KEFISE-597008 format. One record per residue (C-alpha): residue in one letter; z, y, x; residue number from 1. Coordinates in nm, 4 decimals, decimal comma. Each point is the difference from the previous one (the first is absolute). Layout:
<pts>
> a Z Y X NUM;
...
</pts>
This chain:
<pts>
> m 0,5837 -2,3834 -5,3873 1;
> k 0,1070 0,3053 -0,1812 2;
> r -0,0396 -0,0116 -0,3667 3;
> h -0,0452 0,2928 -0,2221 4;
> l 0,1612 0,0163 -0,3298 5;
> p -0,1715 0,1802 -0,2866 6;
> f 0,1730 0,2820 -0,1950 7;
> a -0,0941 0,1379 -0,3387 8;
> f 0,2382 0,2566 -0,1477 9;
> w 0,0244 -0,0435 -0,3754 10;
> a 0,0496 0,3186 -0,1959 11;
> a 0,3124 -0,0279 -0,2122 12;
> l -0,0856 -0,0155 -0,3660 13;
> l 0,3473 0,0255 -0,1445 14;
> a 0,0513 0,1221 -0,3546 15;
> g 0,2428 0,2875 -0,0127 16;
> c 0,0084 0,0380 0,3775 17;
> t 0,2106 0,3017 0,0920 18;
> s -0,1190 0,2751 0,2291 19;
> q 0,2629 -0,1119 0,2521 20;
> v -0,1386 -0,3540 0,0058 21;
> d -0,3525 0,1377 0,0294 22;
> a 0,1066 0,2089 0,2981 23;
> q 0,1708 -0,2988 0,1628 24;
> l -0,3079 -0,2177 -0,0445 25;
> d -0,2259 0,2698 0,1417 26;
> a 0,2320 0,0338 0,2980 27;
> a 0,0134 -0,3784 0,0475 28;
> q -0,3793 -0,0185 -0,0072 29;
> l -0,0193 0,2636 0,2717 30;
> e 0,2587 -0,1818 0,2124 31;
> m -0,1934 -0,3251 -0,0363 32;
> r -0,3238 0,1644 0,1105 33;
> q 0,1765 0,1453 0,3038 34;
> g 0,1640 -0,3309 0,0879 35;
> a 0,3512 0,1295 -0,0686 36;
> y 0,1042 -0,3208 -0,1705 37;
> e 0,3768 0,0495 0,0282 38;
> h -0,0240 0,3225 -0,1972 39;
> a -0,2344 -0,1615 -0,2528 40;
> v 0,2489 -0,2832 -0,0551 41;
> d 0,2782 0,2500 -0,0693 42;
> l -0,2164 0,1861 -0,2519 43;
> y -0,1126 -0,3158 -0,1784 44;
> a 0,3620 -0,1190 -0,0184 45;
> e 0,0972 0,3234 -0,1741 46;
> v -0,2866 -0,0345 -0,2467 47;
> l 0,0888 -0,3616 -0,0782 48;
> e 0,3533 0,1033 -0,0885 49;
> n -0,1484 0,2048 -0,2852 50;
> v -0,3025 -0,2162 -0,0786 51;
> p 0,0924 -0,3591 0,0925 52;
> r -0,2833 -0,1604 -0,1924 53;
> a -0,3017 0,1166 0,2001 54;
> p -0,1971 -0,2803 0,1706 55;
> n -0,2255 0,2443 0,1821 56;
> i 0,2975 0,1709 0,1631 57;
> h 0,1562 -0,3347 0,0945 58;
> t -0,3326 -0,0936 0,1607 59;
> n -0,0153 0,3225 0,2002 60;
> m 0,3655 -0,0386 0,0974 61;
> g -0,0733 -0,3525 0,1194 62;
> f -0,2958 0,1210 0,2040 63;
> a 0,2104 0,2672 0,1706 64;
> l 0,2739 -0,2536 0,0774 65;
> l -0,2612 -0,2355 0,1423 66;
> q -0,1075 0,2675 0,2490 67;
> l 0,3652 0,0321 0,1061 68;
> d 0,0261 -0,3773 0,0617 69;
> r 0,2518 -0,0302 -0,2823 70;
> h -0,1826 -0,3043 -0,1276 71;
> a 0,2618 -0,1584 -0,2236 72;
> e 0,0587 0,3294 -0,1807 73;
> a -0,3740 0,0498 -0,0393 74;
> l -0,0320 -0,3469 -0,1467 75;
> a 0,2678 0,0732 -0,2593 76;
> h -0,1899 0,3063 -0,1198 77;
> f -0,3291 -0,1899 -0,0204 78;
> e 0,1695 -0,2699 -0,2073 79;
> t 0,1495 0,2655 -0,2280 80;
> a -0,3383 0,1684 -0,0394 81;
> q -0,1606 -0,3280 -0,1065 82;
> a 0,2814 -0,0780 -0,2421 83;
> q -0,0422 0,3422 -0,1588 84;
> l -0,3764 -0,0393 -0,0239 85;
> g 0,0498 -0,3253 -0,1845 86;
> a -0,1516 -0,3461 0,0119 87;
> g -0,3756 -0,0145 0,0174 88;
> k -0,0337 0,3489 0,1435 89;
> a -0,0978 0,0385 0,3633 90;
> d -0,0765 0,2801 0,2432 91;
> v -0,1817 -0,0786 0,3223 92;
> s 0,1890 0,2563 0,2122 93;
> l 0,3347 -0,1307 -0,1218 94;
> l -0,0949 -0,3618 0,0716 95;
> h -0,1452 0,0895 0,3407 96;
> n 0,3105 0,1810 0,1178 97;
> w 0,2212 -0,2696 -0,1515 98;
> a -0,1875 -0,2590 0,2062 99;
> s 0,0503 0,2103 0,3122 100;
> a 0,3754 0,0216 -0,0622 101;
> l 0,0223 -0,3770 -0,0421 102;
> e -0,2015 -0,0545 0,3175 103;
> r 0,2273 0,2272 0,2016 104;
> l 0,2957 -0,1968 -0,1304 105;
> d -0,1714 -0,3188 0,1303 106;
> r -0,0426 -0,1369 -0,3504 107;
> l -0,3554 -0,0934 0,0861 108;
> e -0,0932 -0,2372 -0,2816 109;
> e 0,1243 0,2490 -0,2605 110;
> a -0,1887 0,2768 0,1785 111;
> e -0,3220 -0,1989 -0,0111 112;
> a 0,0411 -0,0544 -0,3737 113;
> k 0,0378 0,3764 -0,0538 114;
> y -0,3059 0,0785 0,2122 115;
> a -0,1926 -0,2531 -0,2096 116;
> e 0,1218 0,1707 -0,3200 117;
> a -0,1056 0,3394 0,1316 118;
> a -0,3444 -0,1327 0,0938 119;
> q -0,0376 -0,1483 -0,3454 120;
> v 0,0742 0,3378 -0,1587 121;
> d -0,2501 0,1775 0,2277 122;
> p -0,2289 -0,2449 0,1858 123;
> g -0,1776 0,2869 0,1739 124;
> r 0,3069 0,1590 0,1595 125;
> a -0,0766 -0,0547 0,3703 126;
> s 0,3470 0,1051 0,1186 127;
> v 0,1601 -0,2767 -0,2065 128;
> l -0,2399 -0,2599 0,1370 129;
> i 0,0552 0,1151 0,3592 130;
> n 0,3775 -0,0150 -0,0235 131;
> w -0,0204 -0,3358 -0,1759 132;
> a -0,2233 -0,1255 0,2816 133;
> n 0,2432 0,1352 0,2598 134;
> l 0,2781 -0,2002 -0,1637 135;
> l -0,2124 -0,3146 -0,0092 136;
> g -0,0699 0,0416 0,3707 137;
> r 0,3713 0,0363 0,0644 138;
> m 0,0517 -0,3249 -0,1916 139;
> g -0,2587 -0,1747 0,2183 140;
> r -0,2540 -0,0377 -0,2809 141;
> l -0,2892 0,1462 0,1963 142;
> d -0,2852 -0,1339 -0,2123 143;
> d 0,1543 0,1501 -0,3126 144;
> a 0,0633 0,3266 0,1844 145;
> e -0,3624 0,0199 0,1127 146;
> q -0,1179 -0,0458 -0,3575 147;
> r 0,2242 0,2830 -0,1239 148;
> y -0,1349 0,2323 0,2723 149;
> a -0,3529 -0,0910 -0,1081 150;
> q 0,0900 0,0893 -0,3587 151;
> a 0,1448 0,3305 0,1169 152;
> l -0,3249 0,0798 0,1790 153;
> a -0,2013 -0,0854 -0,3089 154;
> a 0,2083 0,2609 -0,1825 155;
> e 0,0047 0,2547 0,2831 156;
> p -0,2768 -0,0684 0,2558 157;
> e 0,1052 0,2845 0,2313 158;
> s 0,3647 -0,1040 0,0337 159;
> a 0,0662 0,0061 0,3734 160;
> l 0,3323 -0,1762 -0,0513 161;
> a -0,1624 -0,2895 -0,1851 162;
> w -0,2745 -0,0365 0,2626 163;
> v 0,2365 -0,0101 0,2971 164;
> n 0,2484 -0,2318 -0,1695 165;
> r -0,2757 -0,2342 -0,1067 166;
> g -0,1348 0,0029 0,3546 167;
> y 0,3430 -0,0822 0,1423 168;
> t 0,0444 -0,2825 -0,2513 169;
> l -0,3421 -0,1451 0,0789 170;
> e 0,0852 0,0230 0,3690 171;
> r 0,3157 -0,2038 -0,0621 172;
> l -0,2043 -0,2496 -0,2036 173;
> g -0,2326 -0,0574 0,2969 174;
> r -0,3024 0,1660 -0,1611 175;
> p -0,0914 0,2548 0,2705 176;
> e -0,3523 0,0807 -0,1173 177;
> e 0,1262 0,1075 -0,3414 178;
> a 0,2930 0,1814 0,1580 179;
> l -0,2425 0,1939 0,2185 180;
> v -0,1933 0,1229 -0,3037 181;
> c 0,3253 0,1187 -0,1566 182;
> y 0,1179 0,1791 0,3141 183;
> r -0,3322 0,1729 0,0483 184;
> t -0,0004 0,1153 -0,3604 185;
> f 0,3618 0,1126 0,0286 186;
> l -0,0907 0,2201 0,2961 187;
> t -0,2470 0,1919 -0,2149 188;
> f 0,2819 0,0901 -0,2436 189;
> s 0,2892 0,0254 0,2431 190;
> d 0,0432 0,3761 0,0492 191;
> d 0,3457 0,0047 -0,1587 192;
> a 0,1082 -0,3503 0,1036 193;
> p 0,2935 -0,0620 0,2365 194;
> s -0,1067 0,0052 0,3644 195;
> d 0,1281 -0,3517 0,0696 196;
> l -0,2334 -0,1435 -0,2649 197;
> i -0,2949 0,1929 0,1396 198;
> d 0,0812 -0,1159 0,3543 199;
> h 0,0232 -0,3644 -0,1076 200;
> a -0,3318 0,0146 -0,1853 201;
> r -0,1743 0,1675 0,2932 202;
> r 0,1349 -0,2586 0,2451 203;
> f -0,1119 -0,2869 -0,2193 204;
> v -0,3504 0,1417 -0,0404 205;
> a -0,0330 0,0784 0,3709 206;
> q 0,1190 -0,3449 0,1061 207;
> a -0,2309 -0,1739 -0,2459 208;
> e -0,3000 0,1950 0,1196 209;
> a 0,0896 -0,0445 0,3677 210;
> a 0,0250 -0,3746 -0,0552 211;
> g -0,3435 -0,0009 -0,1594 212;
> q 0,1476 -0,1329 -0,3212 213;
> v -0,2341 0,2230 -0,1958 214;
> a -0,2469 0,2701 0,0825 215;
> g 0,1477 0,3453 0,0387 216;
> g -0,0488 0,2354 -0,2933 217;
</pts>
């Protein structure tokens, strides 16, 4: 299932920042919003030549590289950002994207640890919990995944992605009645969801009702 990564652009708060750097950061922000990640990477690289100690820029650079599937390079920038922030300091967006980079590099146990760190920093961040649950499902830990989806829904009750993923996980766990509730709820929030997810939920509901598993509703 498609996962959605969160993005929060941090304004650069750099003492003595030149007008040229300001212009480059403004341009990079625009490129990021338009999905022109290659151009954003080039702009951030130029800024980092002049201002190498800037964890926020390393984080944004890492995010852009992640969108380009340049996972190892992204990881290096996330590690640099954390080193520059210092021990004991944490940012949920940095940790979340760091976890995603590790996951894409198939370093699953390390990725899970980073998702757990991110959730500890912000327990109510549904996107972190959903991606953590997706990873747990990939690792075959379905009960743990289902619990993370439930936590995501406690934080964001109208998250279509959490409802459908929880339904799919419950389906795999052999708990069809609970899965049905999730799929039905998902369909009330599914306007922007991928069509394949909507089709699967509709089929499951229709089959359950046709089989008389539960009353239609």
